[in-house]
FIVOVEX-790790 format. One line per 3 residues: number of its first residue (from 1); for each residue x, y, z of C-alpha. Coordinates in steps of 0.05 Angstrom, whole numbers. Example, Ala and Ser with C-alpha at 12.3 -4.5 7.8 and 13.67 -1.06 7.14 Angstrom:
REM residues 2
1	246,-90,156 ~ 273,-21,143
This chain:
REM residues 522
1	-638,-740,-420 ~ -647,-690,-364 ~ -611,-705,-300
4	-635,-689,-230 ~ -589,-687,-168 ~ -616,-701,-100
7	-571,-692,-39 ~ -572,-742,17 ~ -518,-745,71
10	-479,-810,77 ~ -472,-844,143 ~ -400,-863,127
13	-352,-829,79 ~ -279,-835,61 ~ -250,-765,55
16	-180,-736,59 ~ -164,-662,56 ~ -95,-675,25
19	-130,-707,-36 ~ -177,-648,-46 ~ -127,-591,-42
22	-93,-576,-109 ~ -18,-582,-112 ~ -9,-509,-132
25	-55,-482,-77 ~ -24,-424,-38 ~ -36,-453,31
28	-12,-522,11 ~ 53,-492,-14 ~ 59,-449,48
31	49,-510,93 ~ 106,-545,57 ~ 157,-489,69
34	136,-460,137 ~ 163,-498,197 ~ 142,-468,264
37	157,-528,309 ~ 210,-488,345 ~ 153,-450,379
40	136,-509,424 ~ 201,-501,462 ~ 200,-425,458
43	130,-418,489 ~ 134,-474,540 ~ 148,-428,599
46	82,-391,589 ~ 38,-453,603 ~ 22,-489,668
49	34,-562,684 ~ -39,-579,695 ~ -108,-562,668
52	-139,-567,600 ~ -96,-565,538 ~ -97,-498,503
55	-90,-482,430 ~ -21,-501,404 ~ 28,-444,388
58	37,-468,317 ~ -38,-469,305 ~ -44,-400,337
61	8,-368,293 ~ -19,-402,230 ~ -89,-377,246
64	-63,-306,257 ~ -24,-309,191 ~ -87,-331,155
67	-123,-270,182 ~ -71,-222,152 ~ -65,-261,88
70	-141,-257,80 ~ -142,-183,102 ~ -185,-197,163
73	-178,-156,227 ~ -234,-191,267 ~ -221,-256,303
76	-294,-275,295 ~ -290,-266,220 ~ -225,-305,219
79	-256,-367,251 ~ -317,-362,206 ~ -272,-359,144
82	-229,-417,166 ~ -289,-462,179 ~ -311,-453,106
85	-243,-464,72 ~ -214,-534,63 ~ -145,-507,43
88	-140,-465,106 ~ -161,-525,149 ~ -106,-566,115
91	-56,-510,128 ~ -70,-504,203 ~ -73,-580,212
94	-148,-589,226 ~ -192,-642,195 ~ -259,-625,164
97	-298,-651,224 ~ -255,-620,279 ~ -281,-560,317
100	-239,-497,311 ~ -217,-456,372 ~ -262,-401,397
103	-245,-330,374 ~ -233,-309,446 ~ -178,-362,452
106	-139,-327,397 ~ -145,-260,434 ~ -123,-290,501
109	-64,-327,469 ~ -42,-263,434 ~ -39,-229,502
112	-4,-289,534 ~ 57,-289,489 ~ 107,-232,497
115	132,-189,440 ~ 198,-226,430 ~ 160,-289,409
118	130,-252,350 ~ 197,-222,333 ~ 228,-292,333
121	177,-315,282 ~ 190,-253,240 ~ 266,-266,243
124	255,-339,223 ~ 215,-319,161 ~ 267,-265,144
127	321,-319,148 ~ 282,-360,98 ~ 281,-301,50
130	356,-290,60 ~ 370,-363,45 ~ 331,-357,-20
133	372,-297,-42 ~ 316,-247,-35 ~ 353,-199,12
136	416,-162,-9 ~ 424,-124,56 ~ 467,-67,29
139	411,-16,20 ~ 352,-7,68 ~ 295,42,58
142	260,68,121 ~ 193,102,126 ~ 134,110,174
145	58,113,170 ~ 2,122,221 ~ -43,62,235
148	-111,74,266 ~ -117,52,339 ~ -176,14,369
151	-203,76,404 ~ -250,133,388 ~ -238,208,391
154	-306,215,423 ~ -282,183,488 ~ -223,229,500
157	-215,255,571 ~ -182,319,594 ~ -118,311,633
160	-125,337,704 ~ -74,389,728 ~ -60,408,799
163	-116,460,802 ~ -190,447,795 ~ -217,418,730
166	-267,475,718 ~ -212,526,725 ~ -169,486,678
169	-225,484,627 ~ -233,560,628 ~ -158,569,622
172	-143,520,566 ~ -206,506,526 ~ -246,556,485
175	-313,521,477 ~ -345,529,408 ~ -420,527,396
178	-412,460,362 ~ -376,432,423 ~ -435,451,466
181	-484,415,420 ~ -444,350,416 ~ -452,306,478
184	-389,275,508 ~ -387,199,505 ~ -352,168,565
187	-311,105,561 ~ -337,43,597 ~ -271,34,634
190	-208,74,643 ~ -143,35,627 ~ -97,94,639
193	-52,103,700 ~ -45,164,744 ~ 14,192,704
196	-24,189,638 ~ -82,229,667 ~ -40,288,689
199	-19,348,648 ~ 56,346,634 ~ 59,407,588
202	91,472,614 ~ 56,539,615 ~ 85,561,548
205	59,499,513 ~ -10,507,545 ~ -14,580,523
208	1,559,452 ~ -54,507,455 ~ -102,559,484
211	-91,604,423 ~ -101,547,374 ~ -165,526,409
214	-195,596,403 ~ -180,598,329 ~ -207,527,321
217	-272,544,357 ~ -284,604,311 ~ -268,564,248
220	-313,506,270 ~ -373,551,283 ~ -367,585,215
223	-351,525,170 ~ -406,493,127 ~ -445,439,164
226	-423,464,232 ~ -490,443,261 ~ -473,370,250
229	-431,327,295 ~ -358,342,284 ~ -290,338,315
232	-263,384,369 ~ -192,411,372 ~ -153,366,419
235	-81,357,437 ~ -39,302,468 ~ -16,354,518
238	-86,363,547 ~ -124,299,528 ~ -115,224,535
241	-154,163,513 ~ -182,121,571 ~ -197,65,523
244	-125,59,497 ~ -78,105,535 ~ -19,87,490
247	-55,114,428 ~ -38,185,408 ~ -74,239,368
250	-41,251,301 ~ -60,282,235 ~ -36,285,164
253	-50,343,116 ~ -120,334,88 ~ -137,278,137
256	-180,277,199 ~ -150,277,269 ~ -149,206,296
259	-120,164,351 ~ -63,126,318 ~ 0,86,327
262	62,99,285 ~ 89,41,245 ~ 164,46,229
265	182,1,171 ~ 249,-19,139 ~ 249,-52,70
268	307,-84,32 ~ 311,-53,-38 ~ 329,-118,-74
271	262,-153,-73 ~ 221,-109,-25 ~ 227,-156,35
274	209,-125,102 ~ 271,-128,147 ~ 244,-91,208
277	178,-64,235 ~ 157,-36,302 ~ 101,4,334
280	116,72,365 ~ 74,128,396 ~ 42,170,341
283	62,236,373 ~ 137,222,365 ~ 179,248,308
286	213,202,258 ~ 282,231,272 ~ 274,212,346
289	266,139,329 ~ 318,129,274 ~ 374,109,321
292	332,55,354 ~ 312,28,286 ~ 384,27,261
295	411,-9,322 ~ 358,-64,318 ~ 363,-72,243
298	439,-71,241 ~ 442,-128,292 ~ 390,-169,254
301	425,-162,187 ~ 493,-178,218 ~ 466,-243,247
304	442,-262,177 ~ 512,-249,149 ~ 492,-187,110
307	531,-122,105 ~ 489,-58,109 ~ 519,2,72
310	465,52,52 ~ 409,81,96 ~ 354,114,54
313	297,155,86 ~ 256,218,75 ~ 265,287,105
316	228,269,169 ~ 289,231,193 ~ 337,289,181
319	377,307,242 ~ 450,324,254 ~ 455,273,310
322	427,220,264 ~ 478,236,210 ~ 535,231,260
325	506,166,288 ~ 502,134,219 ~ 572,155,201
328	598,124,267 ~ 567,58,245 ~ 599,64,175
331	531,75,142 ~ 521,123,84 ~ 460,167,96
334	415,188,38 ~ 367,232,79 ~ 349,300,50
337	356,356,102 ~ 299,401,123 ~ 287,463,80
340	302,506,141 ~ 374,479,147 ~ 428,531,139
343	502,516,147 ~ 513,587,171 ~ 499,659,149
346	491,661,74 ~ 533,725,67 ~ 593,698,105
349	650,650,89 ~ 667,592,135 ~ 740,576,146
352	745,504,168 ~ 818,504,188 ~ 807,556,242
355	733,544,255 ~ 711,616,245 ~ 670,658,196
358	690,718,154 ~ 639,773,148 ~ 629,812,82
361	681,862,106 ~ 732,807,119 ~ 728,810,195
364	736,746,235 ~ 676,721,276 ~ 707,667,321
367	677,605,353 ~ 659,615,427 ~ 624,554,457
370	580,493,448 ~ 511,495,480 ~ 446,456,481
373	387,492,448 ~ 330,495,499 ~ 276,492,446
376	301,439,398 ~ 345,401,449 ~ 402,397,399
379	476,416,404 ~ 496,481,372 ~ 559,523,364
382	558,597,382 ~ 599,648,343 ~ 607,719,369
385	651,777,349 ~ 674,833,395 ~ 636,899,391
388	701,935,375 ~ 707,898,309 ~ 641,926,284
391	655,998,301 ~ 657,1042,239 ~ 632,987,194
394	588,1013,137 ~ 542,952,144 ~ 534,959,219
397	461,981,221 ~ 436,929,171 ~ 479,874,199
400	472,882,275 ~ 405,916,284 ~ 394,933,357
403	452,892,386 ~ 523,917,393 ~ 561,855,369
406	552,803,314 ~ 530,736,343 ~ 495,674,314
409	492,599,325 ~ 503,541,277 ~ 487,467,285
412	543,427,318 ~ 538,375,262 ~ 551,422,204
415	603,376,171 ~ 558,315,176 ~ 502,356,144
418	547,377,86 ~ 572,307,72 ~ 501,281,72
421	478,337,25 ~ 534,320,-24 ~ 511,247,-25
424	437,266,-33 ~ 452,313,-91 ~ 498,264,-127
427	472,218,-183 ~ 472,161,-133 ~ 430,203,-86
430	378,217,-140 ~ 376,143,-156 ~ 367,126,-82
433	308,175,-77 ~ 272,140,-133 ~ 289,73,-103
436	259,92,-36 ~ 195,118,-68 ~ 186,54,-108
439	204,8,-51 ~ 179,26,18 ~ 117,66,0
442	83,11,-41 ~ 98,-38,15 ~ 61,6,65
445	3,11,17 ~ 0,-65,11 ~ 2,-74,86
448	-53,-24,101 ~ -99,-42,44 ~ -90,-117,34
451	-54,-146,94 ~ -99,-127,153 ~ -60,-66,178
454	-112,-14,164 ~ -130,-15,238 ~ -100,-42,303
457	-152,-89,333 ~ -118,-93,401 ~ -105,-47,460
460	-36,-22,480 ~ 29,-9,444 ~ 57,-78,460
463	-3,-112,428 ~ 1,-64,369 ~ 73,-85,359
466	51,-158,355 ~ -2,-140,303 ~ 49,-104,260
469	98,-162,263 ~ 44,-211,242 ~ 25,-169,183
472	98,-163,162 ~ 107,-238,169 ~ 47,-252,124
475	74,-202,73 ~ 143,-234,71 ~ 115,-304,65
478	73,-283,6 ~ 135,-252,-27 ~ 173,-316,-11
481	124,-360,-48 ~ 119,-312,-106 ~ 194,-309,-112
484	197,-385,-117 ~ 144,-382,-171 ~ 183,-330,-210
487	245,-373,-208 ~ 207,-432,-236 ~ 174,-392,-292
490	232,-347,-308 ~ 264,-395,-359 ~ 333,-385,-328
493	349,-459,-339 ~ 329,-456,-412 ~ 369,-393,-422
496	431,-425,-390 ~ 422,-486,-435 ~ 418,-442,-497
499	481,-404,-476 ~ 517,-471,-465 ~ 496,-497,-534
502	518,-433,-568 ~ 586,-435,-534 ~ 596,-509,-554
505	577,-494,-627 ~ 623,-434,-628 ~ 681,-475,-601
508	669,-530,-652 ~ 665,-480,-709 ~ 730,-446,-688
511	764,-515,-682 ~ 740,-533,-752 ~ 769,-468,-780
514	836,-480,-747 ~ 837,-552,-775 ~ 821,-527,-845
517	875,-473,-841 ~ 927,-525,-821 ~ 905,-571,-877
520	914,-516,-929 ~ 984,-500,-903 ~ 1007,-572,-913
C-alpha cells in the first residue's frame, strides 16, 4: 500500500540533542575531551561589571574552532552553518531553539581578547597531545609560508618622502602604458600611521627600485594581454597598504605579487603535531626570525617536560649567527647552507691553530680584524697579507689583479658553518631532510587548503596571529581525536595478548621437556 507523508508542526515536542547525536560523532567526541572552563577566569579582566551579558569565552572559542574545522573564513557563513547542524549546536552548548550570537559579536570578541589568550588555548591543546604521547619533542621541523592578507593590491598608496609627491613620482616610478589605463582605487579609510606613510629607504635602494620599475614598465607593455587590467611593479620601500598597513608585498616564483603575512610553523616529527605558530611581516627573511622562534618553542617544550635536540629547517634559515645561537642552546642544526657560502678561497689552505691561510705558494695570509659587513649586517673576519710577500710571485697578476696586496674576508662563524655542513651531509642529515619534507610541508598544505588559513579575514598582524593560532588549535584537536581512534583500532591489546599466550605456551613446553629429561635419567 502506498504511503503518503504530510508534515504538520507539533505544538509541543520532547526533543533532546544528546539523544540525536551519534556516539561516534566528531563534535560529540570533541566536546567530551575539550575543557575550556579555565577561560572564564583568564578573560574576566576584559569585561565590565555592568551591562548586558556578552557571549561566553568558551562559546566564542568553540565557535571559532568550528569555523576552522569546517574550513570557513567568514563569520556570517559560520553562524549560518552552525544554525543548520545539530552536532555543532550540541558542541557549543546551544539548544535547538536558542538563538545564536550575531556574526559581528564574534568579530568584536576576537578583537577584545589579547594574543596571549589564544596562545594559552593553543598551549592547553598541545599539553593534551603531550599527555597522550603524541609529541616526542626531540626533533622539530620549522618552515614558513605566505598567507594572503585581507587587503587588495589595487589600493596601495605611495609613501611620501620629504620632497613633493610629483617629484617623487618622476624620480622613482617609470609609468607604463598599462599603468595609465588602469584607474587607481582608493581605500575607504587609511589605518596607517605617519611612520608607515613615509619612505624609509635610502638613495641606493631607491635607485635600484627605479631601474627595476623601468624594466617592469617595458615588459608589461610588451607582454600578451597588456591591454587588460594587470598588476604594477610595487615595492614595500615605496608603497604601503592603507587598508592593512601591517600587510607586506611578497611573491613566490611563478606566483602573483600579493599582500601577505608570513606564517612561521614548527611541527614535531613524531605525529605531526604543531608545537608553535606565529604571524610575521611578509617582507622579513626566515633567518631573521629563527632565534625568536627557537626561544619561544624551547620554553614551551621545557614546560611540558620535553627535551629538544634537533632543529630541522630549509636553506632560508641558514645563517652563521643562527648556527652559533643553536649550538649555544645545545641544539643540533640540520639547516643546509646557501649555495653562495664559501669557507674561504678555494685555492688556499686554512690553518686553524694559527687562524691564517696559506696561498698556493705557501705564503701566510694572517688574520687582521673582525668587522660588520655594511650590506649584509653580519660579522666577518678580514685577512690581509703584506705587499712585500707578493713581490716576485709568479701568480701575482692573476691573484691580485689591480691591488697591491692579497686581502679577502670570511664569515666570522666559519667553524659553526662547517660543523653544520658535516651534520647535513651525514646519513642522519639526509634522513632529517626527508623527515622535514614529509612533516612540515603537508601540515602547511592542510592548514591552507582545509583548515581556513588560505586567507586572513582580519586586519593587523596581532589579529592575524590570533587567526593562525586558532587554525593550529583546530588542526591539533583533529589529530588528537584521530590518534585516539588509531589506538582503539590498532589491535595493540590483541597483539599483546597473543604475545602473552605464546610466551606462556613456550614456558610450559620447555618445562615439559625438562620434566621428561629428568624422568628418563632416573
